[in-house]
C-alpha positions in Angstrom: -89.7 -70.5 48.9 -90.0 -68.1 51.9 -88.3 -67.6 55.2 -90.6 -68.7 58.1 -88.3 -68.3 61.1 -85.0 -67.2 62.5 -83.9 -69.0 65.6 -80.9 -69.7 67.8 -80.2 -73.0 69.5 -77.7 -73.2 72.3 -75.9 -76.6 72.5 -74.1 -77.7 75.7 -71.4 -80.3 75.9 -68.0 -81.4 77.3 -64.8 -82.7 75.8 -61.4 -83.8 76.9 -58.3 -81.7 76.2 -54.7 -82.7 76.5 -53.3 -80.5 79.3 -54.3 -77.0 80.2 -56.3 -75.2 77.6 -55.4 -71.6 78.2 -51.8 -70.6 78.1 -50.6 -67.0 78.0 -53.1 -64.4 76.7 -52.2 -62.0 74.0 -51.4 -58.3 74.6 -54.6 -56.2 74.6 -55.3 -52.5 74.0 -56.3 -52.0 77.6 -52.8 -53.1 78.7 -51.8 -49.4 78.7 -53.3 -49.5 82.2 -51.3 -51.5 84.6 -54.3 -52.9 86.4 -55.4 -54.5 83.2 -52.0 -55.5 82.1 -51.5 -58.1 84.9 -54.8 -59.9 84.2 -54.8 -63.3 82.5 -57.6 -65.1 80.7 -61.1 -64.5 82.1 -64.3 -66.2 81.3 -64.5 -65.5 77.5 -67.7 -65.5 75.6 -67.9 -68.2 72.9 -64.8 -70.0 74.2 -64.6 -73.2 76.3 -64.7 -73.1 80.1 -62.0 -75.2 81.7 -63.8 -77.3 84.3 -60.5 -78.8 85.3 -57.2 -79.6 83.6 -58.0 -81.7 80.6 -61.8 -81.2 80.7 -63.7 -78.5 78.9 -67.3 -77.3 79.1 -68.5 -76.0 75.7 -71.5 -73.9 74.8 -72.2 -73.2 71.1 -74.9 -70.9 69.8 -76.0 -71.8 66.3 -78.3 -69.7 64.1 -81.0 -71.4 61.9 -82.9 -69.8 59.0 -86.0 -71.9 58.4 -88.2 -72.0 55.2 -91.6 -73.1 54.2 -90.1 -75.9 52.1 -88.4 -77.5 55.1 -84.9 -76.5 54.2 -82.9 -74.7 56.9 -79.6 -72.8 56.8 -77.2 -73.2 59.7 -74.3 -71.1 60.9 -72.3 -70.9 64.1 -71.2 -70.8 66.7 -71.6 -67.1 67.4 -71.3 -64.9 70.5 -74.2 -64.0 72.8 -74.5 -60.4 71.8 -74.6 -61.1 68.0 -77.1 -63.8 68.6 -79.5 -61.5 70.5 -79.1 -58.8 67.8 -79.7 -61.3 65.0 -82.9 -62.5 66.6 -84.1 -58.8 66.8 -83.7 -58.7 63.0 -86.1 -61.6 62.5 -89.0 -59.5 61.5 -87.0 -57.9 58.7 -86.4 -61.2 56.9 -89.5 -63.5 57.6 -91.5 -63.8 54.4 -88.6 -63.0 52.1 -87.0 -65.2 49.5 -84.0 -66.8 51.2 -82.1 -67.1 47.9 -82.1 -63.3 47.4 -79.0 -62.9 49.6 -78.0 -59.5 48.1 -81.4 -58.0 48.8 -81.6 -59.4 52.3 -78.1 -58.1 53.1 -79.1 -54.6 51.8 -82.3 -54.7 53.9 -80.4 -55.6 57.0 -77.7 -53.0 56.4 -80.1 -50.2 55.7 -82.1 -51.1 58.8 -79.0 -51.1 61.0 -78.2 -47.4 60.5 -76.6 -47.2 64.0 -75.0 -50.6 63.5 -72.8 -50.2 60.4 -69.8 -51.5 62.4 -69.2 -53.7 65.4 -71.5 -56.2 67.0 -74.6 -55.4 64.8 -72.5 -56.3 61.7 -71.5 -59.6 63.4 -75.2 -60.3 63.6 -75.8 -59.5 60.0 -72.8 -61.6 59.1 -74.2 -64.6 60.9 -77.6 -64.3 59.2 -75.9 -63.9 55.8 -73.7 -67.0 56.4 -76.8 -69.1 57.3 -78.5 -67.9 54.2 -75.6 -69.0 52.0 -75.6 -72.4 53.7 -79.3 -72.6 52.9 -78.7 -71.6 49.3 -76.1 -74.4 48.9 -78.5 -77.0 50.4 -81.3 -75.9 48.0 -79.0 -76.2 45.0 -77.2 -79.3 46.2 -73.8 -77.6 45.8 -70.9 -76.6 48.1 -70.6 -72.9 48.8 -67.4 -72.5 46.9 -69.2 -73.6 43.7 -71.9 -71.0 44.2 -69.2 -68.4 44.6 -67.5 -69.3 41.3 -65.0 -71.8 42.4 -63.2 -74.0 43.0 -59.9 -72.4 41.9 -58.0 -75.3 43.4 -58.6 -78.6 45.2 -56.5 -77.9 48.3 -56.1 -74.7 50.3 -52.8 -74.1 52.2 -53.2 -73.1 55.8 -51.3 -71.3 58.5 -51.7 -72.1 62.1 -52.3 -69.6 64.9 -50.9 -70.3 68.4 -53.4 -68.1 70.3 -53.7 -69.3 73.9 -50.4 -71.2 73.8 -47.6 -70.3 76.2 -45.1 -67.8 74.9 -42.0 -68.8 77.0 -39.1 -69.3 74.5 -38.5 -72.9 75.4 -42.1 -73.9 74.8 -42.3 -71.7 71.6 -39.2 -73.4 70.1 -40.6 -76.9 70.6 -44.1 -76.1 69.5 -43.0 -74.1 66.4 -41.0 -77.2 65.4 -44.1 -79.3 65.7 -46.1 -76.9 63.6 -43.4 -76.8 60.9 -43.4 -80.6 60.8 -47.1 -80.6 60.3 -46.6 -78.9 56.9 -48.2 -75.5 57.6 -47.3 -72.6 55.3 -46.7 -70.6 58.4 -47.5 -70.1 62.1 -48.7 -67.1 64.0 -47.5 -66.2 67.5 -49.1 -63.7 69.8 -47.2 -61.1 71.8 -47.8 -60.9 75.5 -46.1 -57.5 75.9 -46.6 -54.0 74.7 -45.3 -50.4 75.2 -46.4 -50.4 78.9 -43.8 -53.1 79.6 -41.0 -51.0 78.3 -37.7 -52.3 76.9 -37.9 -55.4 79.1 -41.1 -56.4 77.4 -39.8 -55.7 73.9 -36.9 -58.0 74.6 -39.3 -60.7 75.7 -41.2 -60.3 72.5 -38.0 -60.6 70.5 -37.1 -63.7 72.4 -40.4 -65.3 71.5 -39.8 -64.5 67.8 -36.2 -65.8 67.9 -37.5 -69.1 69.5 -40.2 -69.5 66.9 -37.7 -69.0 64.1 -35.3 -71.4 65.7 -37.9 -74.1 66.0 -39.6 -73.6 62.7 -36.5 -73.3 60.6 -36.1 -71.1 57.5 -38.8 -72.6 55.3 -41.8 -72.1 57.6 -43.1 -68.6 57.8 -43.6 -66.8 61.1 -46.5 -64.4 61.5 -46.8 -62.1 64.6 -49.9 -60.5 66.1 -49.9 -57.4 68.3 -53.7 -57.2 68.5 -54.2 -53.5 68.3 -52.0 -52.9 71.3 -48.8 -51.2 70.2 -47.9 -47.7 69.0 -46.0 -46.5 65.9 -42.7 -45.9 67.7 -42.8 -49.2 69.5 -43.7 -51.1 66.3 -40.8 -49.4 64.4 -38.4 -50.1 67.2 -39.5 -53.8 67.3 -39.4 -54.4 63.5 -36.0 -52.8 63.2 -34.6 -55.5 65.4 -37.0 -58.3 64.3 -36.3 -58.1 60.6 -33.2 -60.3 61.0 -35.6 -63.2 61.8 -37.6 -62.5 58.6 -41.2 -62.4 60.0 -43.9 -62.7 57.4 -46.0 -59.9 58.9 -46.9 -57.9 62.0 -50.6 -58.0 62.5 -52.7 -55.1 63.8 -50.0 -53.1 65.6 -52.3 -50.2 66.4 -56.0 -49.6 67.0 -58.1 -50.2 63.9 -59.4 -46.6 63.7 -55.8 -45.3 63.6 -55.6 -45.7 59.8 -53.1 -42.8 59.3 -50.8 -44.5 61.8 -51.3 -47.9 60.1 -50.5 -46.3 56.7 -47.3 -44.8 58.2 -46.2 -48.2 59.4 -47.0 -49.8 56.1 -44.7 -47.2 54.5 -41.9 -47.4 57.0 -41.8 -50.8 58.5 -39.3 -53.3 57.1 -41.9 -56.0 57.9 -45.3 -56.3 56.2 -48.3 -54.9 58.0 -51.4 -57.0 58.1 -54.8 -56.2 59.6 -58.5 -55.5 58.9 -60.2 -58.2 61.0 -61.8 -55.4 63.0 -63.0 -53.5 59.9 -66.5 -53.8 58.4 -68.2 -53.7 55.0 -66.8 -52.7 51.6 -66.9 -49.0 52.6 -64.6 -49.6 55.6 -62.1 -51.5 53.4 -62.3 -48.9 50.6 -60.9 -46.4 53.1 -58.1 -48.8 54.0 -57.3 -49.4 50.3 -57.4 -45.7 49.4 -55.0 -44.8 52.2 -52.7 -47.7 51.4 -52.9 -48.6 55.1 -52.2 -52.3 54.9 -50.0 -54.8 53.0 -52.2 -57.8 53.7 -55.9 -57.6 54.3 -57.6 -59.9 56.9 -61.3 -59.3 56.6 -63.3 -61.9 58.5 -66.5 -63.1 56.8 -68.0 -63.8 60.2 -67.5 -60.2 61.2 -67.2 -57.9 58.2 -70.7 -58.4 56.8 -70.9 -62.1 55.9 -70.1 -64.0 52.8 -72.0 -61.5 50.6 -69.8 -58.6 51.7 -66.6 -60.6 51.8 -66.9 -61.2 48.1 -67.3 -57.5 47.5 -64.2 -56.8 49.7 -62.2 -59.4 47.7 -63.2 -57.7 44.4 -62.0 -54.3 45.8 -58.7 -55.8 47.0 -58.1 -57.3 43.6 -58.6 -53.8 42.0 -56.1 -52.3 44.5 -53.6 -55.1 44.1 -53.9 -56.3 47.7 -53.7 -59.8 49.1 -56.6 -61.1 51.2 -55.9 -63.7 53.9 -59.1 -63.9 55.9 -59.1 -63.9 59.7 -60.4 -67.3 60.5 -63.0 -67.4 63.3 -64.9 -69.8 61.0 -62.5 -71.9 59.2 -65.3 -73.5 57.2 -66.6 -70.2 55.8 -63.0 -69.0 55.1 -62.1 -72.2 53.2 -65.1 -71.8 50.9 -64.4 -68.1 50.2 -60.7 -68.7 49.6 -61.5 -71.6 47.3 -63.6 -69.4 45.2 -61.0 -66.7 44.6 -57.7 -66.7 42.6 -54.8 -68.1 44.5 -52.8 -64.9 44.2 -55.6 -62.9 45.7 -56.6 -65.3 48.5 -53.7 -67.8 49.0 -54.3 -69.0 52.6 -56.7 -69.9 55.4 -56.1 -69.5 59.1 -56.4 -72.4 61.5 -56.9 -71.1 65.1 -55.9 -74.5 66.4 -56.9 -74.3 70.1 -60.1 -72.3 69.7 -61.3 -74.6 66.9 -61.5 -77.4 69.5 -64.5 -75.5 71.0 -65.9 -73.8 67.9 -66.1 -77.0 65.9 -66.9 -79.4 68.8 -70.6 -79.9 67.9 -69.9 -80.6 64.2 -70.0 -84.0 62.6 -67.1 -83.2 60.3 -64.9 -80.4 61.7 -62.6 -78.7 59.2 -59.1 -79.6 60.0 -55.9 -79.2 57.9 -54.0 -82.3 57.1 -50.4 -81.9 56.0 -50.9 -78.1 56.3 -53.7 -78.1 53.8 -57.5 -78.2 53.7 -59.1 -80.6 51.1 -62.4 -79.4 49.6 -65.3 -81.7 49.6 -68.8 -81.8 48.0 -71.0 -81.4 51.0 -73.8 -78.8 50.1 -73.7 -75.4 51.6 -71.1 -74.8 54.3 -71.1 -78.5 55.2 -72.1 -77.8 58.8 -74.0 -80.7 60.5 -74.6 -80.9 64.2 -73.5 -84.1 65.9 -76.3 -84.8 68.3 -74.1 -87.4 70.1 -71.9 -84.6 71.4 -74.9 -82.6 72.7 -75.5 -83.0 76.4 -78.4 -80.5 76.4 -79.8 -77.8 74.2 -82.1 -74.8 74.6 -83.5 -72.0 72.5 -82.2 -68.4 72.9 -84.9 -65.7 73.0 
């Protein structure tokens, strides 16, 4: 079997959504500048476009790896920039054995000498995920079996409230609903950072207090600062927040500030999580050696794909760290987590609102029921395009 083509198909469609889709945006690193701080959601790549309240226009880019035996691997949706870069890598893989995933990953990595991190690694990740889907289809097995699982039949999930409003009244009501749905925990995203001063910090605390009030004591509360805080601000916040027993603070400082992240891991009374914006086993080895994180959130869609994610999990196990993958692709994360010991990879993330768009074109979207994902026997990643949801399609490149 040989690879004959690498192509990207863009699917267009629409769907209904109950109420406004975009609530408050999360704090961002550029919010240190007031002109950026006041901006709300813009036109985001790879996210639905709100035509009107309750109506979304969705575009999904899906990558296909074709073979001379008629079997194709599928992965997506992916962003525009990774899709373009992936197509530029086509000549490197055409003619190769698609089942040789380690070799293909190594070829792509060695060829991307200026792309060891960032968007080029997202492109490599997408190709790698499509190859693993193909491998599962060829062997007639779900991905988690090819990776050595399953280690359990159900995977607990936590839900992320990205793009939800963060006003305390809403947060309290929604956090109660999340808790009633059986989730292990729920993650809320701060709107304010150091540039908003003490007033903003109090608003962040009010959001946390509301989440704890609604969720009760049994449902865990995770918090995400999205690389936008500082060491002093984080320590000031966590000193006051610890009475609400948050499960973690995620990415409080920029991902390249590993010394500062390590300081927070040592000094914060709340666990420090992060790593979604780190890449490859070498990037995570640096994190582990510096003891920079309590909880590691590598994303298989970004860090180098499934091939590299397994290497990162092995490193984490050796260093005694927990891996809870960042979940841009809940399908991929569920397979990876199901292949690993429960104490190493205990949870998957459900980005509830964004999964509406990301999974719109799939026949069987992965959705937690009762706060858990049930594994099935579909081969590969289990991704199948629902042509009934496609209003139009085109080829990229």
